[in-house]
C-alpha positions, 0 to 999 in steps of 0.5 A: 500500500501507500505510506501517504495519500493526498486527497484534493477536495474533501467534499462528499466524495473526497471526504468519504474516500478519506474516511475509508482509506483511514479505516481500512489501511495504515496509510497517512491521509493528507487532505487539501481543500480550496476552502480551509474551513472544510479541511479543518472540519475533516481534520476535527472529524478524524477523516484526515491525519493532517491538512496539506498546506498546498496540493503538491504531488511531491508528498505522496505516491498516490494523489486523488483529485475529487473536485468538479471539472469546472473547479479543477482549473483553480486546483491545477494551478495550486497542485504542483509537482 
């Protein structure tokens, strides 16, 4: 499995994936969201282990992007290698 997983987009789909990955694997789950309040709520709920300061692919071998296509343009500017 992967040591660390980054989930970009912590809405309904991303939040559910984060909870499932945490419950069924030993992976560390990082979360990034366009709005900080959503990421803080996911951290408080225990859905993620930490908030990623920016969406960077250098942190992980597996990154999941869970956002609508219209919002991907803004996220792709933030996501860096």
